[in-house]
C-alpha positions as CSV (number, residue, x, y, z in Angstrom):
1,X,-176.8,-88.0,81.0
2,X,-178.4,-85.3,82.6
3,X,-179.8,-82.0,81.9
4,X,-179.6,-78.5,83.2
5,X,-182.8,-79.0,86.0
6,X,-182.6,-82.8,85.9
7,X,-181.0,-85.9,87.6
8,X,-180.8,-89.9,85.6
9,X,-184.0,-91.2,84.5
10,X,-185.2,-93.0,87.1
11,X,-187.1,-96.9,86.5
12,X,-190.9,-96.6,85.7
13,X,-193.1,-96.7,88.6
14,X,-190.2,-95.6,91.6
15,X,-192.0,-94.3,94.2
16,X,-190.9,-90.6,95.4
17,X,-188.4,-90.2,97.7
18,X,-188.8,-90.3,101.5
19,X,-190.0,-86.6,102.5
20,X,-188.6,-84.9,105.0
21,X,-190.2,-84.4,108.1
22,X,-191.9,-81.2,107.6
23,X,-193.4,-82.6,104.7
24,X,-194.8,-85.6,106.3
25,X,-196.3,-83.2,109.0
26,X,-198.0,-80.9,106.6
27,X,-199.2,-84.3,104.5
28,X,-200.3,-85.6,107.8
29,X,-202.6,-82.1,108.7
30,X,-204.0,-82.7,105.2
31,X,-205.3,-85.6,105.9
32,X,-206.8,-84.9,109.3
33,X,-208.3,-82.0,107.8
34,X,-209.8,-84.3,104.9
35,X,-210.4,-87.5,107.6
36,X,-212.6,-84.7,110.2
37,X,-214.7,-83.3,106.6
38,X,-215.2,-87.2,105.7
39,X,-216.8,-88.0,109.2
40,X,-218.8,-85.3,109.2
41,X,-220.5,-85.9,105.4
42,X,-220.4,-89.9,106.4
43,X,-222.3,-89.2,109.4
44,X,-224.7,-86.7,108.0
45,X,-225.4,-89.1,105.1
46,X,-226.5,-91.7,107.5
47,X,-226.6,-94.9,105.2
48,X,-224.8,-98.1,105.5
49,X,-222.0,-99.2,103.2
50,X,-224.2,-102.2,102.3
51,X,-227.5,-99.8,101.8
52,X,-225.0,-98.0,99.4
53,X,-223.8,-101.2,97.3
54,X,-227.3,-102.5,97.4
55,X,-228.7,-99.1,95.8
56,X,-225.4,-99.3,93.2
57,X,-226.7,-102.4,92.3
58,X,-230.0,-101.5,91.7
59,X,-229.2,-97.8,89.6
60,X,-226.7,-100.4,87.6
61,X,-229.4,-102.2,86.4
62,X,-231.7,-99.3,85.8
63,X,-228.9,-97.5,83.9
64,X,-229.6,-94.7,86.3
65,X,-226.4,-92.4,85.8
66,X,-226.9,-89.8,88.0
67,X,-227.4,-91.6,90.9
68,X,-224.8,-94.2,90.3
69,X,-222.8,-90.7,90.3
70,X,-224.0,-89.7,93.5
71,X,-223.3,-93.3,95.1
72,X,-219.9,-93.7,93.9
73,X,-218.9,-90.5,95.9
74,X,-220.5,-91.6,98.6
75,X,-218.5,-95.0,98.7
76,X,-215.5,-93.5,97.3
77,X,-215.8,-91.4,100.9
78,X,-215.8,-94.8,102.5
79,X,-212.6,-96.2,100.8
80,X,-210.6,-92.5,102.0
81,X,-211.7,-92.9,105.5
82,X,-210.5,-96.9,105.5
83,X,-207.3,-95.6,103.6
84,X,-206.5,-92.5,106.0
85,X,-206.9,-94.7,109.3
86,X,-204.3,-96.9,108.1
87,X,-207.3,-99.6,107.4
88,X,-207.6,-102.0,104.3
89,X,-209.7,-100.5,101.8
90,X,-213.0,-102.6,101.4
91,X,-212.7,-105.2,98.6
92,X,-216.6,-105.1,98.0
93,X,-216.5,-101.5,97.5
94,X,-213.2,-101.9,95.3
95,X,-215.4,-104.5,93.1
96,X,-218.8,-102.7,93.4
97,X,-216.8,-99.1,91.9
98,X,-215.3,-101.8,88.8
99,X,-218.3,-103.3,88.0
100,X,-219.7,-99.6,86.8
101,X,-216.3,-98.8,85.1
102,X,-215.7,-96.4,87.5
103,X,-212.1,-95.0,88.6
104,X,-210.3,-95.5,91.6
105,X,-209.8,-92.3,92.5
106,X,-210.0,-90.1,96.1
107,X,-213.7,-88.6,97.1
108,X,-214.5,-84.8,96.0
109,X,-214.5,-84.4,99.5
110,X,-210.9,-85.5,99.6
111,X,-210.0,-83.9,96.6
112,X,-211.6,-80.4,97.4
113,X,-209.6,-80.4,101.1
114,X,-206.7,-81.2,99.5
115,X,-206.8,-78.6,96.7
116,X,-208.0,-75.7,99.3
117,X,-205.5,-76.2,102.0
118,X,-202.3,-77.5,100.5
119,X,-199.5,-74.9,101.5
120,X,-198.7,-73.7,98.0
121,X,-194.9,-72.5,99.3
122,X,-194.3,-76.4,100.0
123,X,-192.9,-78.2,96.8
124,X,-192.1,-81.5,98.8
125,X,-196.0,-81.6,99.4
126,X,-197.2,-79.9,96.0
127,X,-194.5,-82.7,94.5
128,X,-196.2,-85.8,96.5
129,X,-199.7,-84.8,95.8
130,X,-199.1,-84.2,91.9
131,X,-197.4,-87.9,91.8
132,X,-200.4,-89.2,94.0
133,X,-202.4,-91.1,91.1
134,X,-205.7,-91.3,93.0
135,X,-205.5,-87.5,93.4
136,X,-206.8,-87.0,89.7
137,X,-207.8,-83.3,90.2
138,X,-203.9,-82.7,90.9
139,X,-203.1,-80.8,87.9
140,X,-205.2,-78.2,88.5
141,X,-202.5,-77.2,91.1
142,X,-200.0,-76.2,88.4
143,X,-202.4,-73.7,87.5
144,X,-202.5,-71.7,90.5
145,X,-198.8,-71.4,91.2
146,X,-196.6,-68.5,90.1
147,X,-193.4,-69.1,91.9
148,X,-190.6,-69.9,89.8
149,X,-188.6,-71.8,92.0
150,X,-191.3,-73.2,93.3
151,X,-192.3,-74.9,90.1
152,X,-188.5,-75.6,89.4
153,X,-188.1,-77.8,92.5
154,X,-191.2,-79.9,91.4
155,X,-190.7,-80.5,88.0
156,X,-187.4,-81.8,89.3
157,X,-189.3,-84.1,91.3
158,X,-191.7,-85.1,88.4
159,X,-188.8,-86.3,86.1
160,X,-187.3,-87.8,88.8
161,X,-190.4,-90.3,89.0
162,X,-191.0,-89.9,85.2
163,X,-194.3,-88.5,85.8
164,X,-193.8,-87.0,82.0
165,X,-197.9,-86.3,81.6
166,X,-197.5,-83.9,84.6
167,X,-194.1,-82.8,83.8
168,X,-195.8,-81.4,80.3
169,X,-198.3,-79.8,82.2
170,X,-196.1,-78.2,84.6
171,X,-194.4,-76.7,81.7
172,X,-197.5,-75.6,79.9
173,X,-198.9,-73.9,82.9
174,X,-195.8,-71.6,83.5
175,X,-197.1,-68.2,82.3
176,X,-193.7,-66.1,82.1
177,X,-192.2,-66.9,78.9
178,X,-188.7,-66.7,80.4
179,X,-189.3,-69.0,82.8
180,X,-191.2,-71.3,80.5
181,X,-188.8,-71.6,77.9
182,X,-185.8,-72.9,80.1
183,X,-188.1,-75.7,81.4
184,X,-188.9,-76.5,77.9
185,X,-185.7,-77.0,76.2
186,X,-184.9,-79.3,79.5
187,X,-188.2,-81.5,78.7
188,X,-187.2,-81.4,75.2
189,X,-184.2,-82.7,76.0
190,X,-185.0,-85.5,78.4
191,X,-188.1,-86.7,76.8
192,X,-185.4,-87.5,73.8
193,X,-183.2,-89.7,76.0
194,X,-186.2,-91.1,77.5
195,X,-187.8,-94.3,76.3
196,X,-190.5,-95.3,78.6
197,X,-194.1,-95.9,77.4
198,X,-194.9,-92.5,79.6
199,X,-192.4,-90.5,76.8
200,X,-193.7,-92.3,73.7
201,X,-197.4,-91.7,75.0
202,X,-197.2,-87.7,75.5
203,X,-194.9,-87.5,72.0
204,X,-197.1,-89.3,70.0
205,X,-199.5,-87.2,67.7
206,X,-201.9,-86.5,70.2
207,X,-200.0,-86.2,73.2
208,X,-199.6,-83.1,74.9
209,X,-195.8,-82.5,74.1
210,X,-196.7,-81.7,71.0
211,X,-198.9,-79.2,71.5
212,X,-197.2,-77.6,73.9
213,X,-194.1,-77.3,71.6
214,X,-196.5,-75.6,69.2
215,X,-197.9,-73.5,71.9
216,X,-193.8,-72.5,72.6
217,X,-193.1,-71.9,69.1
218,X,-196.3,-69.9,68.7
219,X,-195.2,-67.2,71.5
220,X,-191.4,-67.2,70.6
221,X,-192.7,-66.3,66.8
222,X,-194.7,-63.8,68.1
223,X,-192.5,-62.5,71.1
224,X,-189.0,-63.5,71.2
225,X,-187.7,-64.2,67.4
226,X,-184.1,-64.7,68.6
227,X,-184.5,-67.5,70.6
228,X,-187.2,-68.9,68.1
229,X,-184.8,-69.1,65.5
230,X,-182.6,-70.8,67.6
231,X,-184.8,-73.6,68.7
232,X,-185.8,-74.0,65.7
233,X,-182.4,-74.3,64.1
234,X,-181.1,-77.0,66.6
235,X,-184.6,-78.9,66.0
236,X,-186.4,-78.3,69.6
237,X,-189.5,-76.8,68.0
238,X,-190.7,-76.7,63.8
239,X,-193.2,-74.4,62.3
240,X,-195.9,-77.1,61.7
241,X,-199.3,-75.6,62.4
242,X,-197.5,-71.7,62.8
243,X,-198.7,-71.0,58.5
244,X,-201.5,-68.6,59.9
245,X,-198.6,-66.5,61.3
246,X,-196.5,-66.7,58.9
247,X,-198.5,-66.6,55.5
248,X,-198.9,-62.4,56.0
249,X,-195.1,-62.3,57.2
250,X,-192.8,-59.8,54.8
251,X,-190.5,-61.4,52.6
252,X,-187.6,-60.4,54.8
253,X,-189.1,-62.6,57.8
254,X,-189.5,-65.5,55.8
255,X,-186.3,-65.7,54.5
256,X,-184.7,-65.5,57.4
257,X,-186.9,-68.4,59.5
258,X,-186.0,-70.2,55.9
259,X,-182.5,-69.9,56.9
260,X,-183.2,-71.8,60.2
261,X,-185.4,-74.2,59.7
262,X,-183.9,-77.8,59.5
263,X,-186.0,-79.9,57.8
264,X,-187.5,-80.2,54.3
265,X,-190.9,-80.0,55.2
266,X,-190.6,-77.3,57.3
267,X,-188.6,-75.2,54.3
268,X,-191.6,-76.0,52.3
269,X,-194.0,-74.5,54.9
270,X,-192.3,-71.0,54.4
271,X,-191.6,-71.3,50.7
272,X,-195.3,-71.6,49.7
273,X,-196.1,-67.9,50.9
274,X,-193.6,-66.2,49.0
275,X,-195.2,-64.0,46.8
276,X,-193.4,-63.7,43.7
277,X,-191.1,-66.1,41.9
278,X,-188.3,-63.4,41.8
279,X,-188.1,-63.9,45.6
280,X,-187.8,-67.4,45.4
281,X,-185.0,-67.5,42.6
282,X,-183.0,-64.9,44.5
283,X,-183.2,-66.6,47.9
284,X,-181.6,-69.9,46.7
285,X,-178.3,-69.6,46.6
286,X,-178.7,-68.0,50.2
287,X,-179.8,-71.7,50.9
288,X,-175.6,-72.4,51.1
289,X,-176.3,-70.4,54.5
290,X,-179.0,-71.9,55.7
291,X,-179.0,-74.7,58.4
292,X,-180.4,-77.1,56.4
293,X,-178.0,-80.2,56.0
294,X,-176.5,-79.7,52.8
295,X,-178.5,-82.7,50.9
296,X,-181.7,-81.4,52.1
297,X,-180.5,-77.7,50.5
298,X,-180.6,-79.7,47.2
299,X,-184.2,-80.8,47.5
300,X,-185.5,-77.6,49.3
301,X,-183.7,-75.6,45.8
302,X,-185.2,-77.6,43.2
303,X,-188.2,-77.3,45.3
304,X,-188.1,-73.7,45.2
305,X,-187.4,-73.8,41.3
306,X,-190.6,-75.8,40.7
307,X,-192.7,-73.3,43.1
308,X,-190.9,-70.3,41.2
309,X,-192.0,-71.7,37.1
310,X,-195.2,-72.6,38.6
311,X,-195.7,-68.5,39.0
312,X,-196.1,-68.5,35.2
313,X,-197.3,-71.8,34.4
314,X,-201.2,-73.0,33.4
315,X,-202.5,-74.5,36.3
316,X,-203.7,-77.9,36.2
317,X,-207.6,-77.7,37.5
318,X,-209.4,-80.5,38.7
319,X,-213.1,-80.4,39.0
320,X,-213.8,-84.0,41.0
321,X,-217.3,-82.6,41.6
322,X,-220.0,-80.5,40.5
323,X,-219.8,-77.6,43.2
324,X,-223.3,-76.6,45.3
325,X,-225.0,-73.6,46.7
326,X,-225.0,-74.1,50.4
327,X,-228.3,-76.3,51.8
328,X,-230.2,-73.7,54.1
329,X,-231.7,-76.4,55.8
330,X,-228.1,-77.6,57.0
331,X,-226.3,-76.3,60.2
332,X,-224.5,-72.8,59.5
333,X,-221.1,-74.1,59.9
334,X,-221.6,-77.1,56.9
335,X,-219.2,-76.2,54.0
336,X,-220.8,-77.1,51.0
337,X,-217.5,-77.4,48.7
338,X,-213.9,-77.1,49.3
339,X,-210.5,-77.1,47.3
340,X,-206.9,-77.6,47.4
341,X,-203.5,-75.6,45.7
342,X,-200.8,-77.9,45.5
343,X,-197.4,-78.5,44.0
344,X,-197.0,-81.8,43.2
345,X,-193.8,-83.9,43.1
346,X,-192.0,-83.7,40.1
347,X,-194.4,-81.0,38.8
348,X,-193.6,-77.1,37.7
349,X,-197.1,-76.7,37.2
350,X,-199.7,-76.1,40.3
351,X,-202.7,-78.1,40.7
352,X,-206.1,-77.3,41.7
353,X,-208.6,-79.0,42.9
354,X,-211.9,-78.8,44.1
355,X,-215.2,-80.9,44.9
356,X,-218.3,-80.6,47.0
357,X,-217.7,-82.2,50.2
358,X,-220.6,-85.1,49.5
359,X,-217.8,-86.8,47.2
360,X,-214.9,-85.4,49.4
361,X,-215.3,-84.2,52.9
362,X,-212.0,-83.8,53.4
363,X,-209.2,-81.8,52.1
364,X,-206.8,-84.6,52.5
365,X,-209.0,-86.7,50.4
366,X,-209.0,-84.4,47.3
367,X,-204.8,-84.4,48.0
368,X,-205.0,-88.2,47.8
369,X,-207.3,-88.4,44.6
370,X,-204.6,-86.2,42.5
371,X,-201.9,-88.0,44.0
372,X,-197.7,-87.1,44.4
373,X,-198.4,-84.1,46.7
374,X,-196.3,-82.9,49.3
375,X,-197.9,-81.7,53.1
376,X,-196.2,-79.4,53.4
377,X,-196.6,-77.5,49.8
378,X,-200.3,-78.2,49.5
379,X,-202.9,-76.0,51.2
380,X,-207.0,-75.3,50.9
381,X,-209.9,-73.6,51.9
382,X,-213.7,-73.4,51.1
383,X,-215.7,-72.5,47.7
384,X,-218.9,-70.7,48.3
385,X,-221.4,-70.0,45.3
386,X,-223.4,-66.5,45.8
387,X,-225.9,-65.0,43.8
388,X,-225.3,-61.3,43.3
389,X,-227.9,-59.0,43.3
390,X,-227.6,-58.7,39.6
391,X,-228.6,-61.9,39.3
392,X,-224.8,-63.3,38.4
393,X,-222.5,-66.2,39.7
394,X,-220.0,-65.1,42.2
395,X,-217.5,-68.3,43.5
396,X,-216.0,-67.2,46.5
397,X,-212.6,-69.2,47.4
398,X,-211.9,-68.5,50.9
399,X,-210.9,-69.9,54.8
400,X,-208.2,-72.5,55.5
401,X,-207.6,-76.0,55.5
402,X,-207.4,-78.0,58.5
403,X,-205.1,-80.2,57.4
404,X,-202.9,-78.4,54.9
405,X,-202.9,-75.1,56.5
406,X,-203.7,-71.6,54.6
407,X,-203.5,-70.8,51.0
408,X,-200.9,-68.1,49.5
409,X,-203.7,-65.7,48.2
410,X,-201.1,-63.9,45.9
411,X,-200.2,-67.4,44.5
412,X,-203.7,-68.3,43.7
413,X,-205.0,-64.9,42.4
414,X,-202.2,-65.4,39.6
415,X,-204.2,-68.5,38.5
416,X,-207.7,-66.4,38.5
417,X,-208.3,-66.0,34.8
418,X,-207.9,-70.0,34.5
419,X,-209.9,-70.9,37.4
420,X,-213.2,-68.4,35.8
421,X,-212.4,-69.6,32.8
422,X,-213.2,-73.2,33.8
423,X,-215.8,-72.6,36.0
424,X,-217.8,-71.0,33.4
425,X,-217.5,-73.8,31.0
426,X,-218.8,-76.0,34.2
427,X,-221.7,-73.6,34.8
428,X,-222.4,-72.5,31.3
429,X,-222.5,-68.6,32.5
430,X,-220.5,-66.1,33.2
431,X,-218.7,-66.5,37.2
432,X,-216.9,-63.9,38.7
433,X,-214.5,-65.6,41.2
434,X,-213.7,-64.0,44.3
435,X,-210.2,-64.7,46.4
436,X,-210.5,-63.6,49.9
437,X,-207.6,-64.1,52.0
438,X,-207.0,-67.1,53.9
439,X,-208.2,-67.3,57.5
440,X,-210.2,-69.2,59.8
441,X,-213.9,-68.7,59.2
């Protein structure tokens, strides 16, 4: 199976294809330049390899990290000299570097020469450098490349050699959105069929591909809505992490987005920002024309019915810990209290839960405490207690949850009276509740 830019996936660890004569010559020139500079630096240093090894062992024993760093650079320079002269790389140096947990990579001198002198118009030389695992600074090359055709040729070489992380970085560093989207679509299709460990690592929760996918989705949402809808509808992107953009969109745009999502979670992330039960109820029949699978439409319709009913139903308020005023002796970014607002599975009443962060530090812990909370139908923020100038207590709902995203201000304001009554009972005095827009503080 192949894709627009691609050839079949190559076996893991396969060497790059043999370069043509021009490429071989360009690489040789780079090495000669680095060799001359290293010879100059090592001569000026004047220390023998034996002395460097002895001093490195002393610095290791003394936990002198600054000296260790300087010495490892000097020893790497000697490894590079042997490498470029076609000699065997000294085992005693490799063993010494391993003993101080230093990776086997090119010296800074060699890497700087490669960065400054590599021909930016030769995709074969650039691909060779990117595929060289000892050239650890090679990703920096990608930030300086602007030519679309050069990028596409390098991308092909990275795919051929299954250099997944490099391919992801290349697409991520492509600035022009029109050039980036085709590369991204091809990358998504390639990774879907790629079962290598590199691909699995890139696609996991902390992998670079997921950051790239969210970055592309964000750019398309703001610049190319038609393409955004197309990629949303075929599953190439989703809207996780885009809630800060969606929360302020007009109802028509939310409904349009809802028509293109293909998962229940994405649908929930859209509907929780709808402003009224009437909009929810009138949109339910439109799901028949949505991209959702038929069985998912039934679940989403039921969620919308429950959410619509919750606008008029009294909320379930759970105070899980006494709210506290900000401790001025703590750092300014310290959050004293957190809250969530959620529609629990099977409920047609909103649940609002709060606590101080000494008891429940994370929004996830609040959600776990009330159980059966769908992540996509949950939101949250912070609560601050402020004594106004006239002495009365203000309870301010603000911010947003890192785990669940921003809250729907209109939805939360519908429960302001119930929240006020609960807090007045909790504090035993008059309380003014203020609900601010949900924004990153």
